[in-house]
TORKOL-4160 file (C-alpha; in steps of 0.2 Angstrom, whole numbers, padded with zeros to 4 digits, m for minus):
308
<pt num="1" X="m0144" Y="m0166" Z="m0143"/>
<pt num="2" X="m0149" Y="m0184" Z="m0148"/>
<pt num="3" X="m0165" Y="m0188" Z="m0155"/>
<pt num="4" X="m0174" Y="m0205" Z="m0153"/>
<pt num="5" X="m0182" Y="m0213" Z="m0169"/>
<pt num="6" X="m0200" Y="m0211" Z="m0171"/>
<pt num="7" X="m0211" Y="m0226" Z="m0169"/>
<pt num="8" X="m0216" Y="m0227" Z="m0187"/>
<pt num="9" X="m0198" Y="m0227" Z="m0192"/>
<pt num="10" X="m0194" Y="m0242" Z="m0181"/>
<pt num="11" X="m0209" Y="m0251" Z="m0188"/>
<pt num="12" X="m0204" Y="m0247" Z="m0206"/>
<pt num="13" X="m0186" Y="m0254" Z="m0202"/>
<pt num="14" X="m0194" Y="m0270" Z="m0194"/>
<pt num="15" X="m0205" Y="m0272" Z="m0209"/>
<pt num="16" X="m0191" Y="m0270" Z="m0221"/>
<pt num="17" X="m0180" Y="m0282" Z="m0211"/>
<pt num="18" X="m0194" Y="m0295" Z="m0212"/>
<pt num="19" X="m0196" Y="m0293" Z="m0231"/>
<pt num="20" X="m0177" Y="m0295" Z="m0233"/>
<pt num="21" X="m0176" Y="m0311" Z="m0223"/>
<pt num="22" X="m0192" Y="m0317" Z="m0232"/>
<pt num="23" X="m0183" Y="m0314" Z="m0248"/>
<pt num="24" X="m0167" Y="m0323" Z="m0242"/>
<pt num="25" X="m0177" Y="m0338" Z="m0236"/>
<pt num="26" X="m0186" Y="m0339" Z="m0253"/>
<pt num="27" X="m0170" Y="m0338" Z="m0263"/>
<pt num="28" X="m0162" Y="m0352" Z="m0252"/>
<pt num="29" X="m0177" Y="m0363" Z="m0253"/>
<pt num="30" X="m0177" Y="m0361" Z="m0272"/>
<pt num="31" X="m0159" Y="m0365" Z="m0273"/>
<pt num="32" X="m0161" Y="m0380" Z="m0262"/>
<pt num="33" X="m0176" Y="m0387" Z="m0272"/>
<pt num="34" X="m0167" Y="m0384" Z="m0288"/>
<pt num="35" X="m0151" Y="m0393" Z="m0282"/>
<pt num="36" X="m0162" Y="m0407" Z="m0275"/>
<pt num="37" X="m0170" Y="m0411" Z="m0292"/>
<pt num="38" X="m0153" Y="m0409" Z="m0301"/>
<pt num="39" X="m0141" Y="m0417" Z="m0290"/>
<pt num="40" X="m0146" Y="m0435" Z="m0286"/>
<pt num="41" X="m0134" Y="m0436" Z="m0271"/>
<pt num="42" X="m0141" Y="m0421" Z="m0261"/>
<pt num="43" X="m0151" Y="m0425" Z="m0246"/>
<pt num="44" X="m0151" Y="m0444" Z="m0251"/>
<pt num="45" X="m0144" Y="m0459" Z="m0242"/>
<pt num="46" X="m0139" Y="m0473" Z="m0254"/>
<pt num="47" X="m0138" Y="m0490" Z="m0246"/>
<pt num="48" X="m0134" Y="m0507" Z="m0253"/>
<pt num="49" X="m0142" Y="m0524" Z="m0246"/>
<pt num="50" X="m0128" Y="m0536" Z="m0241"/>
<pt num="51" X="m0140" Y="m0549" Z="m0236"/>
<pt num="52" X="m0136" Y="m0547" Z="m0217"/>
<pt num="53" X="m0142" Y="m0529" Z="m0217"/>
<pt num="54" X="m0140" Y="m0512" Z="m0226"/>
<pt num="55" X="m0124" Y="m0503" Z="m0227"/>
<pt num="56" X="m0118" Y="m0487" Z="m0235"/>
<pt num="57" X="m0116" Y="m0488" Z="m0253"/>
<pt num="58" X="m0099" Y="m0484" Z="m0261"/>
<pt num="59" X="m0096" Y="m0475" Z="m0278"/>
<pt num="60" X="m0093" Y="m0492" Z="m0285"/>
<pt num="61" X="m0110" Y="m0498" Z="m0279"/>
<pt num="62" X="m0118" Y="m0483" Z="m0287"/>
<pt num="63" X="m0110" Y="m0485" Z="m0304"/>
<pt num="64" X="m0115" Y="m0504" Z="m0304"/>
<pt num="65" X="m0133" Y="m0499" Z="m0301"/>
<pt num="66" X="m0135" Y="m0510" Z="m0285"/>
<pt num="67" X="m0137" Y="m0495" Z="m0273"/>
<pt num="68" X="m0154" Y="m0488" Z="m0269"/>
<pt num="69" X="m0160" Y="m0473" Z="m0259"/>
<pt num="70" X="m0164" Y="m0477" Z="m0241"/>
<pt num="71" X="m0180" Y="m0466" Z="m0238"/>
<pt num="72" X="m0179" Y="m0467" Z="m0219"/>
<pt num="73" X="m0161" Y="m0462" Z="m0217"/>
<pt num="74" X="m0164" Y="m0449" Z="m0231"/>
<pt num="75" X="m0178" Y="m0441" Z="m0221"/>
<pt num="76" X="m0167" Y="m0442" Z="m0206"/>
<pt num="77" X="m0153" Y="m0432" Z="m0215"/>
<pt num="78" X="m0166" Y="m0418" Z="m0219"/>
<pt num="79" X="m0172" Y="m0417" Z="m0202"/>
<pt num="80" X="m0155" Y="m0416" Z="m0194"/>
<pt num="81" X="m0150" Y="m0403" Z="m0207"/>
<pt num="82" X="m0165" Y="m0392" Z="m0204"/>
<pt num="83" X="m0163" Y="m0394" Z="m0185"/>
<pt num="84" X="m0145" Y="m0389" Z="m0186"/>
<pt num="85" X="m0149" Y="m0374" Z="m0196"/>
<pt num="86" X="m0162" Y="m0369" Z="m0184"/>
<pt num="87" X="m0150" Y="m0370" Z="m0169"/>
<pt num="88" X="m0138" Y="m0359" Z="m0180"/>
<pt num="89" X="m0151" Y="m0347" Z="m0183"/>
<pt num="90" X="m0149" Y="m0341" Z="m0165"/>
<pt num="91" X="m0133" Y="m0332" Z="m0171"/>
<pt num="92" X="m0144" Y="m0319" Z="m0179"/>
<pt num="93" X="m0156" Y="m0317" Z="m0165"/>
<pt num="94" X="m0169" Y="m0327" Z="m0155"/>
<pt num="95" X="m0183" Y="m0333" Z="m0166"/>
<pt num="96" X="m0198" Y="m0345" Z="m0167"/>
<pt num="97" X="m0188" Y="m0357" Z="m0178"/>
<pt num="98" X="m0174" Y="m0358" Z="m0165"/>
<pt num="99" X="m0186" Y="m0361" Z="m0151"/>
<pt num="100" X="m0195" Y="m0375" Z="m0159"/>
<pt num="101" X="m0178" Y="m0384" Z="m0162"/>
<pt num="102" X="m0172" Y="m0380" Z="m0145"/>
<pt num="103" X="m0188" Y="m0388" Z="m0137"/>
<pt num="104" X="m0187" Y="m0403" Z="m0149"/>
<pt num="105" X="m0169" Y="m0406" Z="m0144"/>
<pt num="106" X="m0172" Y="m0404" Z="m0125"/>
<pt num="107" X="m0188" Y="m0414" Z="m0125"/>
<pt num="108" X="m0181" Y="m0429" Z="m0136"/>
<pt num="109" X="m0165" Y="m0429" Z="m0125"/>
<pt num="110" X="m0175" Y="m0430" Z="m0109"/>
<pt num="111" X="m0186" Y="m0443" Z="m0116"/>
<pt num="112" X="m0171" Y="m0453" Z="m0122"/>
<pt num="113" X="m0162" Y="m0453" Z="m0106"/>
<pt num="114" X="m0177" Y="m0457" Z="m0096"/>
<pt num="115" X="m0181" Y="m0472" Z="m0107"/>
<pt num="116" X="m0163" Y="m0478" Z="m0106"/>
<pt num="117" X="m0162" Y="m0476" Z="m0088"/>
<pt num="118" X="m0178" Y="m0485" Z="m0086"/>
<pt num="119" X="m0172" Y="m0500" Z="m0096"/>
<pt num="120" X="m0154" Y="m0500" Z="m0090"/>
<pt num="121" X="m0156" Y="m0496" Z="m0071"/>
<pt num="122" X="m0173" Y="m0498" Z="m0065"/>
<pt num="123" X="m0178" Y="m0514" Z="m0074"/>
<pt num="124" X="m0162" Y="m0524" Z="m0070"/>
<pt num="125" X="m0156" Y="m0516" Z="m0054"/>
<pt num="126" X="m0173" Y="m0514" Z="m0045"/>
<pt num="127" X="m0187" Y="m0525" Z="m0052"/>
<pt num="128" X="m0174" Y="m0538" Z="m0057"/>
<pt num="129" X="m0169" Y="m0539" Z="m0039"/>
<pt num="130" X="m0186" Y="m0539" Z="m0031"/>
<pt num="131" X="m0196" Y="m0549" Z="m0044"/>
<pt num="132" X="m0184" Y="m0559" Z="m0054"/>
<pt num="133" X="m0196" Y="m0572" Z="m0061"/>
<pt num="134" X="m0208" Y="m0559" Z="m0067"/>
<pt num="135" X="m0195" Y="m0548" Z="m0074"/>
<pt num="136" X="m0187" Y="m0563" Z="m0083"/>
<pt num="137" X="m0204" Y="m0567" Z="m0091"/>
<pt num="138" X="m0206" Y="m0551" Z="m0100"/>
<pt num="139" X="m0191" Y="m0540" Z="m0100"/>
<pt num="140" X="m0174" Y="m0549" Z="m0098"/>
<pt num="141" X="m0175" Y="m0567" Z="m0104"/>
<pt num="142" X="m0158" Y="m0572" Z="m0097"/>
<pt num="143" X="m0160" Y="m0565" Z="m0080"/>
<pt num="144" X="m0158" Y="m0578" Z="m0065"/>
<pt num="145" X="m0174" Y="m0581" Z="m0056"/>
<pt num="146" X="m0167" Y="m0584" Z="m0039"/>
<pt num="147" X="m0167" Y="m0570" Z="m0026"/>
<pt num="148" X="m0150" Y="m0563" Z="m0020"/>
<pt num="149" X="m0145" Y="m0563" Z="m0002"/>
<pt num="150" X="m0154" Y="m0548" Z="0007"/>
<pt num="151" X="m0164" Y="m0545" Z="m0008"/>
<pt num="152" X="m0178" Y="m0536" Z="0002"/>
<pt num="153" X="m0166" Y="m0522" Z="0005"/>
<pt num="154" X="m0171" Y="m0516" Z="m0013"/>
<pt num="155" X="m0188" Y="m0511" Z="m0006"/>
<pt num="156" X="m0179" Y="m0496" Z="0002"/>
<pt num="157" X="m0174" Y="m0487" Z="m0015"/>
<pt num="158" X="m0192" Y="m0492" Z="m0022"/>
<pt num="159" X="m0200" Y="m0483" Z="m0007"/>
<pt num="160" X="m0189" Y="m0468" Z="m0009"/>
<pt num="161" X="m0192" Y="m0467" Z="m0028"/>
<pt num="162" X="m0211" Y="m0467" Z="m0025"/>
<pt num="163" X="m0209" Y="m0454" Z="m0011"/>
<pt num="164" X="m0199" Y="m0443" Z="m0024"/>
<pt num="165" X="m0213" Y="m0444" Z="m0036"/>
<pt num="166" X="m0225" Y="m0437" Z="m0023"/>
<pt num="167" X="m0217" Y="m0420" Z="m0028"/>
<pt num="168" X="m0229" Y="m0421" Z="m0043"/>
<pt num="169" X="m0244" Y="m0419" Z="m0030"/>
<pt num="170" X="m0244" Y="m0402" Z="m0021"/>
<pt num="171" X="m0253" Y="m0410" Z="m0006"/>
<pt num="172" X="m0240" Y="m0423" Z="m0003"/>
<pt num="173" X="m0225" Y="m0414" Z="m0010"/>
<pt num="174" X="m0216" Y="m0414" Z="0008"/>
<pt num="175" X="m0213" Y="m0432" Z="0006"/>
<pt num="176" X="m0201" Y="m0429" Z="m0008"/>
<pt num="177" X="m0189" Y="m0420" Z="0004"/>
<pt num="178" X="m0183" Y="m0436" Z="0012"/>
<pt num="179" X="m0177" Y="m0445" Z="m0003"/>
<pt num="180" X="m0170" Y="m0429" Z="m0010"/>
<pt num="181" X="m0160" Y="m0426" Z="0006"/>
<pt num="182" X="m0154" Y="m0444" Z="0005"/>
<pt num="183" X="m0148" Y="m0442" Z="m0013"/>
<pt num="184" X="m0139" Y="m0426" Z="m0010"/>
<pt num="185" X="m0131" Y="m0432" Z="0006"/>
<pt num="186" X="m0125" Y="m0448" Z="m0002"/>
<pt num="187" X="m0119" Y="m0440" Z="m0018"/>
<pt num="188" X="m0109" Y="m0427" Z="m0008"/>
<pt num="189" X="m0101" Y="m0440" Z="0003"/>
<pt num="190" X="m0096" Y="m0451" Z="m0012"/>
<pt num="191" X="m0090" Y="m0437" Z="m0022"/>
<pt num="192" X="m0080" Y="m0430" Z="m0007"/>
<pt num="193" X="m0071" Y="m0447" Z="m0004"/>
<pt num="194" X="m0068" Y="m0448" Z="m0023"/>
<pt num="195" X="m0061" Y="m0431" Z="m0023"/>
<pt num="196" X="m0049" Y="m0434" Z="m0009"/>
<pt num="197" X="m0043" Y="m0450" Z="m0016"/>
<pt num="198" X="m0041" Y="m0445" Z="m0034"/>
<pt num="199" X="m0038" Y="m0426" Z="m0034"/>
<pt num="200" X="m0031" Y="m0422" Z="m0017"/>
<pt num="201" X="m0021" Y="m0437" Z="m0011"/>
<pt num="202" X="m0018" Y="m0443" Z="m0029"/>
<pt num="203" X="m0010" Y="m0427" Z="m0034"/>
<pt num="204" X="0001" Y="m0427" Z="m0019"/>
<pt num="205" X="0007" Y="m0444" Z="m0022"/>
<pt num="206" X="0010" Y="m0441" Z="m0041"/>
<pt num="207" X="0020" Y="m0425" Z="m0037"/>
<pt num="208" X="0031" Y="m0434" Z="m0025"/>
<pt num="209" X="0034" Y="m0449" Z="m0037"/>
<pt num="210" X="0038" Y="m0437" Z="m0051"/>
<pt num="211" X="0055" Y="m0434" Z="m0044"/>
<pt num="212" X="0068" Y="m0446" Z="m0051"/>
<pt num="213" X="0079" Y="m0455" Z="m0039"/>
<pt num="214" X="0097" Y="m0450" Z="m0036"/>
<pt num="215" X="0104" Y="m0466" Z="m0042"/>
<pt num="216" X="0094" Y="m0466" Z="m0058"/>
<pt num="217" X="0100" Y="m0448" Z="m0062"/>
<pt num="218" X="0118" Y="m0453" Z="m0059"/>
<pt num="219" X="0117" Y="m0468" Z="m0070"/>
<pt num="220" X="0108" Y="m0459" Z="m0084"/>
<pt num="221" X="0121" Y="m0445" Z="m0084"/>
<pt num="222" X="0135" Y="m0457" Z="m0085"/>
<pt num="223" X="0127" Y="m0465" Z="m0100"/>
<pt num="224" X="0125" Y="m0448" Z="m0108"/>
<pt num="225" X="0106" Y="m0448" Z="m0106"/>
<pt num="226" X="0099" Y="m0432" Z="m0098"/>
<pt num="227" X="0081" Y="m0437" Z="m0098"/>
<pt num="228" X="0081" Y="m0439" Z="m0079"/>
<pt num="229" X="0087" Y="m0421" Z="m0077"/>
<pt num="230" X="0072" Y="m0415" Z="m0088"/>
<pt num="231" X="0061" Y="m0425" Z="m0076"/>
<pt num="232" X="0069" Y="m0417" Z="m0061"/>
<pt num="233" X="0067" Y="m0399" Z="m0068"/>
<pt num="234" X="0048" Y="m0403" Z="m0073"/>
<pt num="235" X="0045" Y="m0409" Z="m0055"/>
<pt num="236" X="0053" Y="m0394" Z="m0047"/>
<pt num="237" X="0042" Y="m0383" Z="m0058"/>
<pt num="238" X="0027" Y="m0392" Z="m0053"/>
<pt num="239" X="0031" Y="m0391" Z="m0034"/>
<pt num="240" X="0035" Y="m0372" Z="m0036"/>
<pt num="241" X="0019" Y="m0369" Z="m0045"/>
<pt num="242" X="0009" Y="m0378" Z="m0032"/>
<pt num="243" X="0017" Y="m0369" Z="m0018"/>
<pt num="244" X="0015" Y="m0352" Z="m0026"/>
<pt num="245" X="m0004" Y="m0355" Z="m0029"/>
<pt num="246" X="m0006" Y="m0360" Z="m0011"/>
<pt num="247" X="0003" Y="m0344" Z="m0005"/>
<pt num="248" X="m0009" Y="m0334" Z="m0016"/>
<pt num="249" X="m0024" Y="m0341" Z="m0007"/>
<pt num="250" X="m0016" Y="m0340" Z="0011"/>
<pt num="251" X="m0023" Y="m0324" Z="0018"/>
<pt num="252" X="m0017" Y="m0325" Z="0036"/>
<pt num="253" X="m0001" Y="m0316" Z="0031"/>
<pt num="254" X="m0001" Y="m0299" Z="0022"/>
<pt num="255" X="0005" Y="m0301" Z="0004"/>
<pt num="256" X="0020" Y="m0290" Z="0005"/>
<pt num="257" X="0038" Y="m0292" Z="0000"/>
<pt num="258" X="0043" Y="m0310" Z="m0004"/>
<pt num="259" X="0026" Y="m0316" Z="0000"/>
<pt num="260" X="0018" Y="m0304" Z="m0013"/>
<pt num="261" X="0031" Y="m0310" Z="m0026"/>
<pt num="262" X="0027" Y="m0328" Z="m0023"/>
<pt num="263" X="0008" Y="m0324" Z="m0023"/>
<pt num="264" X="0011" Y="m0315" Z="m0040"/>
<pt num="265" X="0019" Y="m0331" Z="m0047"/>
<pt num="266" X="0004" Y="m0340" Z="m0041"/>
<pt num="267" X="m0008" Y="m0329" Z="m0051"/>
<pt num="268" X="0003" Y="m0332" Z="m0066"/>
<pt num="269" X="0001" Y="m0351" Z="m0064"/>
<pt num="270" X="m0017" Y="m0349" Z="m0061"/>
<pt num="271" X="m0020" Y="m0339" Z="m0077"/>
<pt num="272" X="m0010" Y="m0351" Z="m0087"/>
<pt num="273" X="m0020" Y="m0365" Z="m0080"/>
<pt num="274" X="m0037" Y="m0357" Z="m0083"/>
<pt num="275" X="m0031" Y="m0351" Z="m0101"/>
<pt num="276" X="m0026" Y="m0369" Z="m0105"/>
<pt num="277" X="m0043" Y="m0376" Z="m0099"/>
<pt num="278" X="m0053" Y="m0363" Z="m0108"/>
<pt num="279" X="m0043" Y="m0366" Z="m0124"/>
<pt num="280" X="m0046" Y="m0385" Z="m0123"/>
<pt num="281" X="m0065" Y="m0382" Z="m0120"/>
<pt num="282" X="m0066" Y="m0370" Z="m0135"/>
<pt num="283" X="m0056" Y="m0382" Z="m0146"/>
<pt num="284" X="m0069" Y="m0396" Z="m0141"/>
<pt num="285" X="m0083" Y="m0384" Z="m0146"/>
<pt num="286" X="m0074" Y="m0380" Z="m0162"/>
<pt num="287" X="m0073" Y="m0398" Z="m0166"/>
<pt num="288" X="m0091" Y="m0401" Z="m0164"/>
<pt num="289" X="m0095" Y="m0386" Z="m0175"/>
<pt num="290" X="m0083" Y="m0393" Z="m0188"/>
<pt num="291" X="m0093" Y="m0410" Z="m0187"/>
<pt num="292" X="m0109" Y="m0401" Z="m0190"/>
<pt num="293" X="m0103" Y="m0391" Z="m0205"/>
<pt num="294" X="m0096" Y="m0406" Z="m0213"/>
<pt num="295" X="m0112" Y="m0415" Z="m0211"/>
<pt num="296" X="m0121" Y="m0400" Z="m0219"/>
<pt num="297" X="m0109" Y="m0399" Z="m0233"/>
<pt num="298" X="m0105" Y="m0417" Z="m0238"/>
<pt num="299" X="m0120" Y="m0427" Z="m0231"/>
<pt num="300" X="m0134" Y="m0415" Z="m0235"/>
<pt num="301" X="m0129" Y="m0403" Z="m0249"/>
<pt num="302" X="m0117" Y="m0416" Z="m0257"/>
<pt num="303" X="m0104" Y="m0402" Z="m0261"/>
<pt num="304" X="m0087" Y="m0408" Z="m0267"/>
<pt num="305" X="m0078" Y="m0393" Z="m0261"/>
<pt num="306" X="m0061" Y="m0402" Z="m0259"/>
<pt num="307" X="m0062" Y="m0410" Z="m0276"/>
<pt num="308" X="m0060" Y="m0428" Z="m0270"/>
């Protein structure tokens, strides 16, 4: 018979856990502060004034005494390090520190892309087309002041954009359905054409063109070059793999006998493809992790763990 822990036992465990983590945080804080005051490179960005701007100082500049601490970038290093550690703290469990860092990351990213889209899309492509003289006077000095042909058509996206903002008002929220439907329909149509041209039709053409010509194979073999034969074998493998995958998704015929064997080959090809794609994605994330660890170790803590 299993017994459930008493509430007071769970409370004692939580209290003990909090005390342990508080002690760990205090120890880490003491170590960081000690290192900050004893190691002059930790958490500091040294720059040198070249006359045309500030550049990162080298070891020679530091020895010559021309390098100085850039306070703004040093503060940025500390903020970046603390935010990175806050995101990593989720590996332990969800906590307020992680939630604050997450909220800051999402909020700053959303604000950044909103401002970037405003100045790179709305200003030049909307107001610059409708009101070129006014836009040129305060936003884009080099913008031509003459209207383009059929410039009045740009009132259509302006009106649709205003209608989309009506979603912020519950009483007029229904007006946002029209521009939303236009955006979804237009995006779906453009993506469909792009998919057909790039993925579907493009793959068919590339598969056919991957086969070397008979004349080139004979000429290469006579010269002792067997690269064309390797191209032929690769093309055959690609075609067989494509047909096997198509057979696996063809359900009009029961998968028995030869059809079942070909479908099983299709499953094998799909698993290899998915595994390679997943591995590529994981390696990309590992590279991002390595970049953040390098930042913490070298740029923030200034640790010389490689002895260079």
